N, CA, C and O atoms as a GROMACS GRO file, in nm:
protein
  424
    1MET      N    1  12.775  -2.350   4.294
    1MET     CA    2  12.847  -2.223   4.298
    1MET      C    3  12.750  -2.112   4.253
    1MET      O    4  12.679  -2.126   4.154
    2ASP      N    5  12.750  -2.003   4.328
    2ASP     CA    6  12.661  -1.894   4.291
    2ASP      C    7  12.724  -1.811   4.178
    2ASP      O    8  12.844  -1.819   4.152
    3ASP      N    9  12.641  -1.730   4.111
    3ASP     CA   10  12.685  -1.653   3.994
    3ASP      C   11  12.797  -1.555   4.028
    3ASP      O   12  12.890  -1.540   3.949
    4GLN      N   13  12.789  -1.488   4.142
    4GLN     CA   14  12.891  -1.391   4.180
    4GLN      C   15  13.027  -1.459   4.198
    4GLN      O   16  13.129  -1.408   4.151
    5THR      N   17  13.029  -1.573   4.264
    5THR     CA   18  13.153  -1.646   4.285
    5THR      C   19  13.209  -1.694   4.152
    5THR      O   20  13.330  -1.684   4.128
    6ARG      N   21  13.123  -1.745   4.065
    6ARG     CA   22  13.167  -1.790   3.933
    6ARG      C   23  13.229  -1.673   3.856
    6ARG      O   24  13.336  -1.688   3.796
    7THR      N   25  13.163  -1.559   3.857
    7THR     CA   26  13.214  -1.441   3.787
    7THR      C   27  13.351  -1.400   3.843
    7THR      O   28  13.441  -1.367   3.766
    8GLU      N   29  13.365  -1.402   3.974
    8GLU     CA   30  13.492  -1.366   4.036
    8GLU      C   31  13.603  -1.464   3.999
    8GLU      O   32  13.716  -1.422   3.974
    9ILE      N   33  13.571  -1.592   3.995
    9ILE     CA   34  13.670  -1.693   3.956
    9ILE      C   35  13.708  -1.677   3.809
    9ILE      O   36  13.826  -1.687   3.774
   10GLU      N   37  13.609  -1.652   3.724
   10GLU     CA   38  13.638  -1.630   3.582
   10GLU      C   39  13.725  -1.506   3.563
   10GLU      O   40  13.818  -1.508   3.482
   11ALA      N   41  13.697  -1.400   3.636
   11ALA     CA   42  13.778  -1.278   3.625
   11ALA      C   43  13.920  -1.303   3.673
   11ALA      O   44  14.015  -1.256   3.610
   12ALA      N   45  13.935  -1.377   3.781
   12ALA     CA   46  14.070  -1.408   3.831
   12ALA      C   47  14.145  -1.495   3.730
   12ALA      O   48  14.266  -1.478   3.712
   13THR      N   49  14.075  -1.586   3.666
   13THR     CA   50  14.137  -1.671   3.564
   13THR      C   51  14.183  -1.588   3.446
   13THR      O   52  14.293  -1.608   3.395
   14PHE      N   53  14.101  -1.494   3.401
   14PHE     CA   54  14.139  -1.405   3.292
   14PHE      C   55  14.262  -1.323   3.330
   14PHE      O   56  14.355  -1.311   3.251
   15ARG      N   57  14.263  -1.267   3.451
   15ARG     CA   58  14.378  -1.188   3.494
   15ARG      C   59  14.505  -1.273   3.496
   15ARG      O   60  14.612  -1.225   3.461
   16ARG      N   61  14.492  -1.398   3.537
   16ARG     CA   62  14.610  -1.486   3.540
   16ARG      C   63  14.656  -1.520   3.399
   16ARG      O   64  14.777  -1.527   3.374
   17LEU      N   65  14.564  -1.542   3.306
   17LEU     CA   66  14.601  -1.566   3.166
   17LEU      C   67  14.674  -1.446   3.110
   17LEU      O   68  14.776  -1.460   3.044
   18ARG      N   69  14.621  -1.326   3.136
   18ARG     CA   70  14.685  -1.203   3.091
   18ARG      C   71  14.826  -1.192   3.148
   18ARG      O   72  14.920  -1.164   3.075
   19GLU      N   73  14.840  -1.214   3.278
   19GLU     CA   74  14.972  -1.208   3.342
   19GLU      C   75  15.067  -1.310   3.280
   19GLU      O   76  15.183  -1.280   3.254
   20HIS      N   77  15.018  -1.430   3.257
   20HIS     CA   78  15.101  -1.535   3.198
   20HIS      C   79  15.154  -1.493   3.061
   20HIS      O   80  15.272  -1.507   3.032
   21LEU      N   81  15.064  -1.440   2.977
   21LEU     CA   82  15.103  -1.402   2.842
   21LEU      C   83  15.192  -1.278   2.839
   21LEU      O   84  15.279  -1.266   2.752
   22LEU      N   85  15.173  -1.187   2.933
   22LEU     CA   86  15.249  -1.062   2.931
   22LEU      C   87  15.375  -1.066   3.016
   22LEU      O   88  15.474  -1.002   2.981
   23THR      N   89  15.373  -1.139   3.126
   23THR     CA   90  15.487  -1.140   3.218
   23THR      C   91  15.567  -1.268   3.210
   23THR      O   92  15.690  -1.265   3.195
   24ASP      N   93  15.498  -1.381   3.219
   24ASP     CA   94  15.568  -1.510   3.223
   24ASP      C   95  15.618  -1.553   3.085
   24ASP      O   96  15.726  -1.612   3.074
   25ARG      N   97  15.541  -1.524   2.980
   25ARG     CA   98  15.575  -1.573   2.846
   25ARG      C   99  15.563  -1.466   2.738
   25ARG      O  100  15.495  -1.488   2.638
   26PRO      N  101  15.628  -1.351   2.755
   26PRO     CA  102  15.624  -1.252   2.648
   26PRO      C  103  15.698  -1.299   2.523
   26PRO      O  104  15.684  -1.240   2.415
   27ASP      N  105  15.778  -1.405   2.539
   27ASP     CA  106  15.851  -1.461   2.425
   27ASP      C  107  15.761  -1.533   2.327
   27ASP      O  108  15.798  -1.550   2.211
   28VAL      N  109  15.643  -1.575   2.370
   28VAL     CA  110  15.548  -1.640   2.280
   28VAL      C  111  15.489  -1.531   2.191
   28VAL      O  112  15.422  -1.440   2.239
   29GLN      N  113  15.513  -1.542   2.064
   29GLN     CA  114  15.472  -1.441   1.969
   29GLN      C  115  15.322  -1.451   1.938
   29GLN      O  116  15.267  -1.561   1.933
   30ASN      N  117  15.259  -1.337   1.917
   30ASN     CA  118  15.117  -1.334   1.879
   30ASN      C  119  15.092  -1.417   1.753
   30ASN      O  120  14.990  -1.486   1.743
   31ILE      N  121  15.183  -1.411   1.659
   31ILE     CA  122  15.166  -1.484   1.533
   31ILE      C  123  15.158  -1.635   1.560
   31ILE      O  124  15.081  -1.706   1.495
   32ASP      N  125  15.237  -1.683   1.656
   32ASP     CA  126  15.234  -1.826   1.691
   32ASP      C  127  15.107  -1.861   1.768
   32ASP      O  128  15.050  -1.968   1.746
   33LEU      N  129  15.064  -1.773   1.857
   33LEU     CA  130  14.938  -1.798   1.928
   33LEU      C  131  14.822  -1.810   1.830
   33LEU      O  132  14.741  -1.902   1.839
   34MET      N  133  14.814  -1.716   1.736
   34MET     CA  134  14.704  -1.717   1.640
   34MET      C  135  14.709  -1.843   1.554
   34MET      O  136  14.606  -1.906   1.531
   35THR      N  137  14.826  -1.878   1.509
   35THR     CA  138  14.840  -1.995   1.421
   35THR      C  139  14.804  -2.124   1.494
   35THR      O  140  14.736  -2.210   1.438
   36LEU      N  141  14.847  -2.136   1.619
   36LEU     CA  142  14.825  -2.261   1.692
   36LEU      C  143  14.691  -2.265   1.767
   36LEU      O  144  14.628  -2.370   1.773
   37ALA      N  145  14.649  -2.152   1.823
   37ALA     CA  146  14.532  -2.152   1.910
   37ALA      C  147  14.410  -2.082   1.851
   37ALA      O  148  14.299  -2.097   1.900
   38GLY      N  149  14.431  -2.005   1.746
   38GLY     CA  150  14.319  -1.934   1.685
   38GLY      C  151  14.284  -1.803   1.755
   38GLY      O  152  14.181  -1.743   1.726
   39PHE      N  153  14.370  -1.759   1.845
   39PHE     CA  154  14.353  -1.628   1.910
   39PHE      C  155  14.491  -1.582   1.955
   39PHE      O  156  14.586  -1.660   1.963
   40CYS      N  157  14.500  -1.452   1.984
   40CYS     CA  158  14.626  -1.397   2.033
   40CYS      C  159  14.595  -1.287   2.134
   40CYS      O  160  14.479  -1.264   2.169
   41ARG      N  161  14.697  -1.219   2.180
   41ARG     CA  162  14.678  -1.110   2.276
   41ARG      C  163  14.587  -1.001   2.219
   41ARG      O  164  14.506  -0.944   2.291
   42ASN      N  165  14.600  -0.974   2.089
   42ASN     CA  166  14.514  -0.872   2.028
   42ASN      C  167  14.368  -0.916   2.029
   42ASN      O  168  14.279  -0.832   2.047
   43CYS      N  169  14.343  -1.044   2.010
   43CYS     CA  170  14.205  -1.094   2.019
   43CYS      C  171  14.152  -1.071   2.160
   43CYS      O  172  14.038  -1.027   2.177
   44LEU      N  173  14.233  -1.102   2.259
   44LEU     CA  174  14.190  -1.081   2.397
   44LEU      C  175  14.158  -0.934   2.424
   44LEU      O  176  14.060  -0.903   2.492
   45SER      N  177  14.241  -0.845   2.370
   45SER     CA  178  14.213  -0.702   2.391
   45SER      C  179  14.086  -0.661   2.316
   45SER      O  180  14.011  -0.575   2.363
   46ARG      N  181  14.061  -0.720   2.200
   46ARG     CA  182  13.938  -0.690   2.124
   46ARG      C  183  13.816  -0.742   2.199
   46ARG      O  184  13.714  -0.674   2.204
   47TRP      N  185  13.827  -0.861   2.256
   47TRP     CA  186  13.716  -0.916   2.334
   47TRP      C  187  13.688  -0.828   2.455
   47TRP      O  188  13.573  -0.810   2.494
   48TYR      N  189  13.793  -0.772   2.515
   48TYR     CA  190  13.778  -0.679   2.626
   48TYR      C  191  13.701  -0.556   2.580
   48TYR      O  192  13.608  -0.511   2.646
   49GLN      N  193  13.741  -0.503   2.465
   49GLN     CA  194  13.674  -0.385   2.407
   49GLN      C  195  13.527  -0.415   2.379
   49GLN      O  196  13.440  -0.333   2.409
   50GLU      N  197  13.499  -0.532   2.323
   50GLU     CA  198  13.361  -0.570   2.293
   50GLU      C  199  13.278  -0.584   2.421
   50GLU      O  200  13.162  -0.541   2.424
   51ALA      N  201  13.335  -0.644   2.525
   51ALA     CA  202  13.264  -0.659   2.652
   51ALA      C  203  13.237  -0.523   2.715
   51ALA      O  204  13.130  -0.501   2.773
   52ALA      N  205  13.332  -0.431   2.703
   52ALA     CA  206  13.310  -0.296   2.754
   52ALA      C  207  13.196  -0.228   2.677
   52ALA      O  208  13.110  -0.165   2.738
   53ALA      N  209  13.197  -0.242   2.545
   53ALA     CA  210  13.093  -0.180   2.462
   53ALA      C  211  12.955  -0.234   2.498
   53ALA      O  212  12.857  -0.159   2.497
   54GLU      N  213  12.947  -0.362   2.528
   54GLU     CA  214  12.818  -0.422   2.568
   54GLU      C  215  12.765  -0.359   2.696
   54GLU      O  216  12.645  -0.364   2.723
   55ARG      N  217  12.854  -0.299   2.773
   55ARG     CA  218  12.815  -0.234   2.898
   55ARG      C  219  12.811  -0.082   2.886
   55ARG      O  220  12.804  -0.010   2.986
   56GLY      N  221  12.815  -0.034   2.760
   56GLY     CA  222  12.805   0.109   2.736
   56GLY      C  223  12.934   0.186   2.755
   56GLY      O  224  12.932   0.309   2.763
   57ILE      N  225  13.046   0.117   2.763
   57ILE     CA  226  13.176   0.181   2.780
   57ILE      C  227  13.247   0.179   2.646
   57ILE      O  228  13.285   0.073   2.596
   58GLU      N  229  13.265   0.295   2.589
   58GLU     CA  230  13.328   0.304   2.458
   58GLU      C  231  13.479   0.320   2.473
   58GLU      O  232  13.527   0.401   2.552
   59MET      N  233  13.552   0.243   2.397
   59MET     CA  234  13.697   0.257   2.388
   59MET      C  235  13.738   0.212   2.250
   59MET      O  236  13.675   0.125   2.190
   60ASP      N  237  13.844   0.273   2.199
   60ASP     CA  238  13.890   0.231   2.068
   60ASP      C  239  13.992   0.119   2.082
   60ASP      O  240  14.029   0.080   2.193
   61LYS      N  241  14.037   0.069   1.968
   61LYS     CA  242  14.129  -0.044   1.966
   61LYS      C  243  14.258  -0.013   2.043
   61LYS      O  244  14.307  -0.096   2.118
   62ALA      N  245  14.312   0.107   2.023
   62ALA     CA  246  14.436   0.145   2.092
   62ALA      C  247  14.416   0.147   2.244
   62ALA      O  248  14.504   0.103   2.318
   63GLU      N  249  14.302   0.198   2.288
   63GLU     CA  250  14.275   0.202   2.432
   63GLU      C  251  14.262   0.062   2.491
   63GLU      O  252  14.317   0.033   2.598
   64SER      N  253  14.190  -0.026   2.423
   64SER     CA  254  14.173  -0.161   2.476
   64SER      C  255  14.304  -0.237   2.476
   64SER      O  256  14.330  -0.316   2.567
   65ARG      N  257  14.387  -0.215   2.375
   65ARG     CA  258  14.518  -0.280   2.374
   65ARG      C  259  14.605  -0.230   2.487
   65ARG      O  260  14.676  -0.308   2.550
   66GLU      N  261  14.600  -0.100   2.514
   66GLU     CA  262  14.681  -0.047   2.624
   66GLU      C  263  14.634  -0.103   2.758
   66GLU      O  264  14.716  -0.132   2.845
   67VAL      N  265  14.502  -0.118   2.776
   67VAL     CA  266  14.450  -0.179   2.898
   67VAL      C  267  14.503  -0.322   2.908
   67VAL      O  268  14.551  -0.362   3.014
   68PHE      N  269  14.494  -0.397   2.799
   68PHE     CA  270  14.535  -0.537   2.806
   68PHE      C  271  14.686  -0.552   2.821
   68PHE      O  272  14.732  -0.627   2.906
   69TYR      N  273  14.764  -0.480   2.739
   69TYR     CA  274  14.909  -0.493   2.739
   69TYR      C  275  14.977  -0.421   2.855
   69TYR      O  276  15.093  -0.449   2.886
   70GLY      N  277  14.906  -0.329   2.919
   70GLY     CA  278  14.966  -0.253   3.028
   70GLY      C  279  15.060  -0.144   2.981
   70GLY      O  280  15.132  -0.085   3.062
   71MET      N  281  15.060  -0.118   2.852
   71MET     CA  282  15.144  -0.015   2.790
   71MET      C  283  15.092   0.004   2.649
   71MET      O  284  15.016  -0.079   2.600
   72PRO      N  285  15.131   0.112   2.584
   72PRO     CA  286  15.090   0.126   2.443
   72PRO      C  287  15.137   0.005   2.362
   72PRO      O  288  15.247  -0.047   2.382
   73TYR      N  289  15.051  -0.037   2.270
   73TYR     CA  290  15.081  -0.156   2.191
   73TYR      C  291  15.213  -0.145   2.116
   73TYR      O  292  15.289  -0.242   2.111
   74ASP      N  293  15.242  -0.029   2.059
   74ASP     CA  294  15.368  -0.013   1.986
   74ASP      C  295  15.489  -0.031   2.077
   74ASP      O  296  15.591  -0.084   2.034
   75ALA      N  297  15.478   0.011   2.202
   75ALA     CA  298  15.588  -0.009   2.297
   75ALA      C  299  15.607  -0.157   2.326
   75ALA      O  300  15.720  -0.206   2.333
   76TRP      N  301  15.496  -0.230   2.342
   76TRP     CA  302  15.504  -0.374   2.365
   76TRP      C  303  15.568  -0.445   2.245
   76TRP      O  304  15.655  -0.530   2.260
   77LYS      N  305  15.522  -0.406   2.124
   77LYS     CA  306  15.578  -0.467   2.002
   77LYS      C  307  15.728  -0.442   1.994
   77LYS      O  308  15.804  -0.534   1.964
   78ASP      N  309  15.770  -0.319   2.021
   78ASP     CA  310  15.913  -0.287   2.014
   78ASP      C  311  15.993  -0.370   2.113
   78ASP      O  312  16.106  -0.410   2.084
   79ARG      N  313  15.937  -0.394   2.230
   79ARG     CA  314  16.008  -0.466   2.335
   79ARG      C  315  16.009  -0.618   2.313
   79ARG      O  316  16.110  -0.683   2.339
   80TYR      N  317  15.897  -0.674   2.265
   80TYR     CA  318  15.883  -0.820   2.266
   80TYR      C  319  15.861  -0.886   2.131
   80TYR      O  320  15.893  -1.004   2.116
   81GLN      N  321  15.809  -0.816   2.034
   81GLN     CA  322  15.773  -0.882   1.910
   81GLN      C  323  15.890  -0.891   1.816
   81GLN      O  324  15.956  -0.791   1.787
   82GLY      N  325  15.918  -1.011   1.767
   82GLY     CA  326  16.027  -1.033   1.673
   82GLY      C  327  15.977  -1.037   1.530
   82GLY      O  328  15.857  -1.034   1.503
   83GLU      N  329  16.072  -1.045   1.440
   83GLU     CA  330  16.039  -1.059   1.298
   83GLU      C  331  15.984  -1.199   1.272
   83GLU      O  332  16.021  -1.294   1.341
   84SER      N  333  15.897  -1.210   1.174
   84SER     CA  334  15.844  -1.341   1.139
   84SER      C  335  15.870  -1.369   0.992
   84SER      O  336  15.874  -1.278   0.908
   85SER      N  337  15.888  -1.494   0.963
   85SER     CA  338  15.916  -1.537   0.827
   85SER      C  339  15.792  -1.523   0.739
   85SER      O  340  15.680  -1.509   0.789
   86ALA      N  341  15.813  -1.527   0.610
   86ALA     CA  342  15.702  -1.523   0.515
   86ALA      C  343  15.609  -1.643   0.537
   86ALA      O  344  15.487  -1.632   0.524
   87GLU      N  345  15.667  -1.758   0.569
   87GLU     CA  346  15.588  -1.878   0.595
   87GLU      C  347  15.497  -1.858   0.717
   87GLU      O  348  15.379  -1.891   0.713
   88LYS      N  349  15.554  -1.805   0.826
   88LYS     CA  350  15.474  -1.781   0.946
   88LYS      C  351  15.365  -1.678   0.918
   88LYS      O  352  15.253  -1.692   0.967
   89GLN      N  353  15.396  -1.576   0.839
   89GLN     CA  354  15.296  -1.475   0.806
   89GLN      C  355  15.181  -1.536   0.726
   89GLN      O  356  15.065  -1.501   0.748
   90ALA      N  357  15.213  -1.626   0.634
   90ALA     CA  358  15.108  -1.692   0.555
   90ALA      C  359  15.021  -1.780   0.644
   90ALA      O  360  14.899  -1.783   0.628
   91GLU      N  361  15.083  -1.853   0.738
   91GLU     CA  362  15.007  -1.936   0.832
   91GLU      C  363  14.916  -1.848   0.918
   91GLU      O  364  14.802  -1.884   0.945
   92PHE      N  365  14.969  -1.734   0.961
   92PHE     CA  366  14.891  -1.641   1.042
   92PHE      C  367  14.769  -1.591   0.965
   92PHE      O  368  14.657  -1.590   1.017
   93GLU      N  369  14.790  -1.550   0.841
   93GLU     CA  370  14.679  -1.499   0.759
   93GLU      C  371  14.568  -1.603   0.746
   93GLU      O  372  14.450  -1.570   0.755
   94LYS      N  373  14.606  -1.728   0.725
   94LYS     CA  374  14.509  -1.836   0.714
   94LYS      C  375  14.434  -1.853   0.846
   94LYS      O  376  14.311  -1.861   0.848
   95ALA      N  377  14.507  -1.859   0.957
   95ALA     CA  378  14.445  -1.876   1.088
   95ALA      C  379  14.355  -1.756   1.122
   95ALA      O  380  14.248  -1.773   1.179
   96PHE      N  381  14.400  -1.637   1.085
   96PHE     CA  382  14.320  -1.517   1.111
   96PHE      C  383  14.188  -1.524   1.037
   96PHE      O  384  14.082  -1.500   1.096
   97ARG      N  385  14.192  -1.556   0.909
   97ARG     CA  386  14.068  -1.567   0.830
   97ARG      C  387  13.974  -1.672   0.889
   97ARG      O  388  13.854  -1.650   0.896
   98GLU      N  389  14.030  -1.785   0.932
   98GLU     CA  390  13.947  -1.893   0.983
   98GLU      C  391  13.887  -1.861   1.120
   98GLU      O  392  13.777  -1.905   1.151
   99ASN      N  393  13.959  -1.786   1.201
   99ASN     CA  394  13.917  -1.762   1.340
   99ASN      C  395  13.859  -1.624   1.367
   99ASN      O  396  13.780  -1.607   1.460
  100VAL      N  397  13.896  -1.526   1.287
  100VAL     CA  398  13.852  -1.389   1.311
  100VAL      C  399  13.769  -1.337   1.195
  100VAL      O  400  13.664  -1.276   1.216
  101GLY      N  401  13.815  -1.361   1.075
  101GLY     CA  402  13.745  -1.314   0.957
  101GLY      C  403  13.841  -1.240   0.865
  101GLY      O  404  13.961  -1.234   0.892
  102PRO      N  405  13.789  -1.185   0.757
  102PRO     CA  406  13.876  -1.110   0.666
  102PRO      C  407  13.941  -0.993   0.739
  102PRO      O  408  13.878  -0.929   0.823
  103ARG      N  409  14.068  -0.966   0.708
  103ARG     CA  410  14.144  -0.862   0.778
  103ARG      C  411  14.084  -0.724   0.758
  103ARG      O  412  14.099  -0.639   0.846
  104ASP      N  413  14.019  -0.697   0.647
  104ASP     CA  414  13.966  -0.564   0.624
  104ASP      C  415  13.838  -0.536   0.704
  104ASP      O  416  13.792  -0.422   0.708
  105THR      N  417  13.781  -0.638   0.768
  105THR     CA  418  13.659  -0.618   0.846
  105THR      C  419  13.688  -0.605   0.995
  105THR      O  420  13.596  -0.580   1.073
  106VAL      N  421  13.811  -0.622   1.036
  106VAL     CA  422  13.844  -0.620   1.180
  106VAL      C  423  13.919  -0.493   1.214
  106VAL      O  424  13.956  -0.472   1.329
   0.00000   0.00000   0.00000
């Protein structure tokens, strides 16, 4: 497989993952994704932001989240994000530290 075809397939796979998380399964909470998989939709939007920056395209966190979520992040949270228990929040904090780093550095 040539590099261009591989890149196109990887991009299509990313778009399908995004669609799955945003359209097919908005019920899956970010807190559960982070706890179980070590990443969430916000991580994906951050990785998007980082990839853009590597190419000289500057965007802030809010802009990258809006690109990924297809709407402002607060609107998505209001529509889809539910309350989480103290136990789930503690699990999330642990997973976040292990997979992303201290919260004050991100």
